[in-house]
N, CA, C and O atoms as a GROMACS GRO file, in nm:
protein
  316
    1MET      N    1   0.226  -0.750   0.734
    1MET     CA    2   0.179  -0.650   0.639
    1MET      C    3   0.215  -0.514   0.712
    1MET      O    4   0.204  -0.495   0.833
    2GLN      N    5   0.256  -0.427   0.625
    2GLN     CA    6   0.289  -0.292   0.668
    2GLN      C    7   0.266  -0.182   0.570
    2GLN      O    8   0.302  -0.199   0.453
    3LEU      N    9   0.213  -0.076   0.605
    3LEU     CA   10   0.194   0.052   0.512
    3LEU      C   11   0.301   0.152   0.549
    3LEU      O   12   0.314   0.189   0.666
    4THR      N   13   0.376   0.194   0.454
    4THR     CA   14   0.454   0.304   0.496
    4THR      C   15   0.421   0.418   0.406
    4THR      O   16   0.377   0.394   0.293
    5TYR      N   17   0.437   0.538   0.444
    5TYR     CA   18   0.427   0.660   0.344
    5TYR      C   19   0.568   0.742   0.359
    5TYR      O   20   0.635   0.736   0.462
    6ASP      N   21   0.600   0.809   0.258
    6ASP     CA   22   0.721   0.891   0.271
    6ASP      C   23   0.663   1.020   0.180
    6ASP      O   24   0.654   1.026   0.057
    7PRO      N   25   0.626   1.123   0.282
    7PRO     CA   26   0.620   1.243   0.217
    7PRO      C   27   0.706   1.332   0.129
    7PRO      O   28   0.661   1.418   0.053
    8ARG      N   29   0.821   1.306   0.146
    8ARG     CA   30   0.922   1.359   0.058
    8ARG      C   31   0.904   1.328  -0.073
    8ARG      O   32   0.913   1.410  -0.164
    9TYR      N   33   0.878   1.204  -0.088
    9TYR     CA   34   0.854   1.166  -0.250
    9TYR      C   35   0.678   1.126  -0.264
    9TYR      O   36   0.642   1.078  -0.372
   10ASN      N   37   0.606   1.140  -0.188
   10ASN     CA   38   0.460   1.116  -0.189
   10ASN      C   39   0.431   0.971  -0.257
   10ASN      O   40   0.356   0.944  -0.350
   11VAL      N   41   0.514   0.891  -0.182
   11VAL     CA   42   0.496   0.740  -0.202
   11VAL      C   43   0.458   0.638  -0.087
   11VAL      O   44   0.520   0.623   0.018
   12ALA      N   45   0.359   0.578  -0.122
   12ALA     CA   46   0.324   0.480  -0.004
   12ALA      C   47   0.352   0.350  -0.067
   12ALA      O   48   0.351   0.327  -0.188
   13TYR      N   49   0.384   0.249   0.052
   13TYR     CA   50   0.424   0.119   0.001
   13TYR      C   51   0.324   0.047   0.097
   13TYR      O   52   0.299   0.086   0.211
   14LEU      N   53   0.262  -0.082   0.025
   14LEU     CA   54   0.202  -0.178   0.116
   14LEU      C   55   0.298  -0.294   0.104
   14LEU      O   56   0.310  -0.349  -0.005
   15ARG      N   57   0.356  -0.328   0.190
   15ARG     CA   58   0.438  -0.451   0.208
   15ARG      C   59   0.366  -0.560   0.239
   15ARG      O   60   0.326  -0.560   0.356
   16LEU      N   61   0.334  -0.653   0.173
   16LEU     CA   62   0.268  -0.798   0.204
   16LEU      C   63   0.344  -0.890   0.271
   16LEU      O   64   0.289  -0.964   0.353
   17GLN      N   65   0.473  -0.897   0.248
   17GLN     CA   66   0.571  -0.970   0.286
   17GLN      C   67   0.717  -0.941   0.255
   17GLN      O   68   0.754  -0.907   0.142
   18ALA      N   69   0.798  -0.955   0.356
   18ALA     CA   70   0.938  -0.928   0.338
   18ALA      C   71   1.012  -0.990   0.198
   18ALA      O   72   0.997  -1.109   0.171
   19LYS      N   73   1.077  -0.919   0.128
   19LYS     CA   74   1.145  -0.972   0.004
   19LYS      C   75   1.254  -1.074   0.049
   19LYS      O   76   1.350  -1.038   0.117
   20VAL      N   77   1.237  -1.199   0.010
   20VAL     CA   78   1.335  -1.304   0.016
   20VAL      C   79   1.388  -1.334  -0.128
   20VAL      O   80   1.475  -1.420  -0.140
   21ALA      N   81   1.341  -1.269  -0.235
   21ALA     CA   82   1.380  -1.323  -0.362
   21ALA      C   83   1.392  -1.210  -0.440
   21ALA      O   84   1.352  -1.104  -0.393
   22GLN      N   85   1.444  -1.214  -0.560
   22GLN     CA   86   1.452  -1.094  -0.639
   22GLN      C   87   1.320  -1.086  -0.709
   22GLN      O   88   1.252  -1.180  -0.752
   23VAL      N   89   1.294  -0.947  -0.714
   23VAL     CA   90   1.149  -0.936  -0.746
   23VAL      C   91   1.124  -0.838  -0.887
   23VAL      O   92   1.210  -0.754  -0.913
   24GLU      N   93   1.049  -0.847  -0.944
   24GLU     CA   94   1.031  -0.764  -1.060
   24GLU      C   95   0.911  -0.653  -1.044
   24GLU      O   96   0.798  -0.685  -1.007
   25THR      N   97   0.944  -0.534  -1.072
   25THR     CA   98   0.858  -0.443  -1.060
   25THR      C   99   0.752  -0.414  -1.188
   25THR      O  100   0.786  -0.364  -1.295
   26ILE      N  101   0.613  -0.456  -1.153
   26ILE     CA  102   0.546  -0.435  -1.297
   26ILE      C  103   0.456  -0.310  -1.277
   26ILE      O  104   0.380  -0.298  -1.180
   27ARG      N  105   0.469  -0.228  -1.367
   27ARG     CA  106   0.401  -0.102  -1.376
   27ARG      C  107   0.241  -0.105  -1.444
   27ARG      O  108   0.211  -0.110  -1.563
   28ILE      N  109   0.160  -0.102  -1.334
   28ILE     CA  110   0.020  -0.111  -1.375
   28ILE      C  111  -0.025   0.010  -1.440
   28ILE      O  112  -0.084   0.003  -1.548
   29SER      N  113   0.000   0.131  -1.378
   29SER     CA  114  -0.033   0.254  -1.438
   29SER      C  115   0.065   0.363  -1.373
   29SER      O  116   0.147   0.339  -1.285
   30ASP      N  117   0.044   0.483  -1.431
   30ASP     CA  118   0.124   0.604  -1.387
   30ASP      C  119   0.150   0.606  -1.239
   30ASP      O  120   0.255   0.656  -1.198
   31GLU      N  121   0.067   0.559  -1.161
   31GLU     CA  122   0.048   0.573  -1.018
   31GLU      C  123   0.068   0.441  -0.929
   31GLU      O  124   0.081   0.450  -0.807
   32LEU      N  125   0.069   0.326  -0.992
   32LEU     CA  126   0.064   0.199  -0.913
   32LEU      C  127   0.174   0.109  -1.001
   32LEU      O  128   0.182   0.097  -1.123
   33ASN      N  129   0.250   0.054  -0.904
   33ASN     CA  130   0.356  -0.047  -0.936
   33ASN      C  131   0.324  -0.158  -0.849
   33ASN      O  132   0.263  -0.128  -0.746
   34VAL      N  133   0.355  -0.290  -0.869
   34VAL     CA  134   0.337  -0.410  -0.815
   34VAL      C  135   0.495  -0.484  -0.811
   34VAL      O  136   0.558  -0.494  -0.916
   35ASP      N  137   0.548  -0.530  -0.696
   35ASP     CA  138   0.655  -0.589  -0.696
   35ASP      C  139   0.618  -0.723  -0.686
   35ASP      O  140   0.544  -0.751  -0.591
   36MET      N  141   0.663  -0.842  -0.786
   36MET     CA  142   0.625  -0.982  -0.790
   36MET      C  143   0.754  -1.052  -0.806
   36MET      O  144   0.853  -1.006  -0.862
   37ALA      N  145   0.740  -1.184  -0.744
   37ALA     CA  146   0.848  -1.268  -0.777
   37ALA      C  147   0.832  -1.353  -0.881
   37ALA      O  148   0.716  -1.378  -0.912
   38PRO      N  149   0.929  -1.409  -0.950
   38PRO     CA  150   0.910  -1.505  -1.064
   38PRO      C  151   0.787  -1.599  -1.039
   38PRO      O  152   0.712  -1.619  -1.135
   39ASP      N  153   0.757  -1.664  -0.910
   39ASP     CA  154   0.647  -1.750  -0.911
   39ASP      C  155   0.516  -1.698  -0.896
   39ASP      O  156   0.413  -1.766  -0.884
   40GLY      N  157   0.524  -1.565  -0.898
   40GLY     CA  158   0.384  -1.485  -0.891
   40GLY      C  159   0.343  -1.442  -0.752
   40GLY      O  160   0.229  -1.404  -0.724
   41THR      N  161   0.449  -1.451  -0.662
   41THR     CA  162   0.399  -1.399  -0.516
   41THR      C  163   0.421  -1.246  -0.519
   41THR      O  164   0.525  -1.187  -0.549
   42VAL      N  165   0.306  -1.196  -0.485
   42VAL     CA  166   0.323  -1.047  -0.465
   42VAL      C  167   0.390  -1.007  -0.321
   42VAL      O  168   0.358  -1.049  -0.210
   43TYR      N  169   0.486  -0.919  -0.353
   43TYR     CA  170   0.563  -0.869  -0.221
   43TYR      C  171   0.495  -0.754  -0.179
   43TYR      O  172   0.453  -0.742  -0.064
   44GLY      N  173   0.479  -0.655  -0.278
   44GLY     CA  174   0.437  -0.521  -0.221
   44GLY      C  175   0.372  -0.445  -0.331
   44GLY      O  176   0.387  -0.484  -0.446
   45ILE      N  177   0.290  -0.327  -0.302
   45ILE     CA  178   0.226  -0.264  -0.393
   45ILE      C  179   0.267  -0.109  -0.380
   45ILE      O  180   0.262  -0.059  -0.267
   46GLU      N  181   0.304  -0.038  -0.477
   46GLU     CA  182   0.364   0.100  -0.437
   46GLU      C  183   0.264   0.196  -0.503
   46GLU      O  184   0.221   0.178  -0.616
   47LEU      N  185   0.231   0.297  -0.427
   47LEU     CA  186   0.134   0.418  -0.480
   47LEU      C  187   0.217   0.518  -0.477
   47LEU      O  188   0.287   0.552  -0.382
   48LEU      N  189   0.207   0.582  -0.610
   48LEU     CA  190   0.279   0.714  -0.650
   48LEU      C  191   0.178   0.812  -0.634
   48LEU      O  192   0.061   0.774  -0.630
   49ASN      N  193   0.204   0.935  -0.622
   49ASN     CA  194   0.105   1.032  -0.586
   49ASN      C  195  -0.001   0.994  -0.485
   49ASN      O  196  -0.121   1.006  -0.507
   50ALA      N  197   0.062   0.940  -0.351
   50ALA     CA  198   0.001   0.858  -0.274
   50ALA      C  199  -0.113   0.936  -0.190
   50ALA      O  200  -0.220   0.889  -0.154
   51ASN      N  201  -0.060   1.077  -0.165
   51ASN     CA  202  -0.149   1.144  -0.069
   51ASN      C  203  -0.314   1.160  -0.153
   51ASN      O  204  -0.423   1.157  -0.094
   52GLU      N  205  -0.298   1.175  -0.277
   52GLU     CA  206  -0.428   1.186  -0.350
   52GLU      C  207  -0.506   1.089  -0.344
   52GLU      O  208  -0.627   1.098  -0.323
   53GLN      N  209  -0.429   0.962  -0.368
   53GLN     CA  210  -0.482   0.821  -0.372
   53GLN      C  211  -0.528   0.785  -0.238
   53GLN      O  212  -0.636   0.725  -0.234
   54LEU      N  213  -0.474   0.808  -0.139
   54LEU     CA  214  -0.513   0.751   0.015
   54LEU      C  215  -0.612   0.854   0.063
   54LEU      O  216  -0.697   0.819   0.146
   55ARG      N  217  -0.608   0.964   0.024
   55ARG     CA  218  -0.746   1.054   0.057
   55ARG      C  219  -0.867   1.049   0.009
   55ARG      O  220  -0.966   1.105   0.056
   56ALA      N  221  -0.856   0.965  -0.110
   56ALA     CA  222  -0.996   0.949  -0.186
   56ALA      C  223  -1.105   0.925  -0.117
   56ALA      O  224  -1.216   0.973  -0.138
   57GLY      N  225  -1.067   0.831  -0.012
   57GLY     CA  226  -1.201   0.803   0.054
   57GLY      C  227  -1.166   0.795   0.201
   57GLY      O  228  -1.055   0.824   0.247
   58ASP      N  229  -1.268   0.753   0.271
   58ASP     CA  230  -1.280   0.731   0.441
   58ASP      C  231  -1.209   0.858   0.497
   58ASP      O  232  -1.125   0.861   0.586
   59ASN      N  233  -1.251   0.943   0.439
   59ASN     CA  234  -1.180   1.111   0.489
   59ASN      C  235  -1.060   1.110   0.543
   59ASN      O  236  -1.034   1.152   0.656
   60GLY      N  237  -0.968   1.055   0.451
   60GLY     CA  238  -0.812   1.054   0.468
   60GLY      C  239  -0.762   0.969   0.575
   60GLY      O  240  -0.650   0.996   0.618
   61ALA      N  241  -0.832   0.861   0.629
   61ALA     CA  242  -0.802   0.773   0.722
   61ALA      C  243  -0.760   0.630   0.656
   61ALA      O  244  -0.820   0.593   0.555
   62LEU      N  245  -0.675   0.564   0.705
   62LEU     CA  246  -0.657   0.410   0.680
   62LEU      C  247  -0.747   0.355   0.771
   62LEU      O  248  -0.744   0.379   0.892
   63VAL      N  249  -0.833   0.277   0.713
   63VAL     CA  250  -0.904   0.196   0.775
   63VAL      C  251  -0.897   0.046   0.776
   63VAL      O  252  -0.909  -0.014   0.670
   64VAL      N  253  -0.880  -0.011   0.876
   64VAL     CA  254  -0.831  -0.168   0.890
   64VAL      C  255  -0.963  -0.247   0.944
   64VAL      O  256  -0.999  -0.218   1.059
   65ILE      N  257  -1.021  -0.322   0.888
   65ILE     CA  258  -1.135  -0.419   0.920
   65ILE      C  259  -1.109  -0.561   0.922
   65ILE      O  260  -1.070  -0.624   0.824
   66ASN      N  261  -1.129  -0.606   1.025
   66ASN     CA  262  -1.119  -0.759   1.053
   66ASN      C  263  -1.265  -0.820   1.060
   66ASN      O  264  -1.332  -0.842   1.161
   67GLU      N  265  -1.301  -0.845   0.918
   67GLU     CA  266  -1.449  -0.895   0.902
   67GLU      C  267  -1.497  -1.017   0.984
   67GLU      O  268  -1.616  -1.037   1.013
   68ALA      N  269  -1.404  -1.089   1.016
   68ALA     CA  270  -1.419  -1.233   1.112
   68ALA      C  271  -1.461  -1.178   1.244
   68ALA      O  272  -1.559  -1.229   1.298
   69LEU      N  273  -1.399  -1.081   1.303
   69LEU     CA  274  -1.400  -1.036   1.426
   69LEU      C  275  -1.530  -0.915   1.448
   69LEU      O  276  -1.599  -0.894   1.547
   70GLY      N  277  -1.530  -0.855   1.326
   70GLY     CA  278  -1.629  -0.739   1.312
   70GLY      C  279  -1.553  -0.610   1.391
   70GLY      O  280  -1.615  -0.521   1.449
   71GLU      N  281  -1.418  -0.620   1.382
   71GLU     CA  282  -1.351  -0.497   1.438
   71GLU      C  283  -1.288  -0.399   1.338
   71GLU      O  284  -1.235  -0.432   1.232
   72ARG      N  285  -1.298  -0.290   1.379
   72ARG     CA  286  -1.274  -0.165   1.273
   72ARG      C  287  -1.149  -0.069   1.337
   72ARG      O  288  -1.165  -0.033   1.454
   73ARG      N  289  -1.071  -0.042   1.291
   73ARG     CA  290  -0.967   0.055   1.349
   73ARG      C  291  -0.925   0.162   1.234
   73ARG      O  292  -0.896   0.134   1.118
   74GLU      N  293  -0.927   0.279   1.288
   74GLU     CA  294  -0.888   0.387   1.179
   74GLU      C  295  -0.778   0.462   1.221
   74GLU      O  296  -0.762   0.481   1.341
   75MET      N  297  -0.696   0.512   1.133
   75MET     CA  298  -0.577   0.596   1.170
   75MET      C  299  -0.575   0.699   1.055
   75MET      O  300  -0.588   0.668   0.937
   76PRO      N  301  -0.558   0.828   1.100
   76PRO     CA  302  -0.580   0.936   1.004
   76PRO      C  303  -0.441   0.948   0.941
   76PRO      O  304  -0.341   0.948   1.013
   77LEU      N  305  -0.431   0.960   0.806
   77LEU     CA  306  -0.319   0.960   0.741
   77LEU      C  307  -0.279   1.105   0.695
   77LEU      O  308  -0.174   1.116   0.632
   78ALA      N  309  -0.356   1.220   0.722
   78ALA     CA  310  -0.336   1.349   0.688
   78ALA      C  311  -0.427   1.414   0.762
   78ALA      O  312  -0.532   1.362   0.801
   79LYS      N  313  -0.388   1.544   0.789
   79LYS     CA  314  -0.471   1.651   0.877
   79LYS      C  315  -0.489   1.753   0.765
   79LYS      O  316  -0.550   1.858   0.786
   0.00000   0.00000   0.00000
């Protein structure tokens, strides 16, 4: 899994797995698209106007929590 952000276009992409098949991009809203394969596999989630969406919570940090191990890691996304 990988989260990328391109500040030139203000787009973030959460890649859940590498694309190995043709995907269809499904527009969920003006700021959210989902890439899906015909079998329903979700390949990625695209956030448009990402800086506003990603700063909405957790003080602008990406927070990764492993609930099984009780571990928490933070990475600031913007200053």
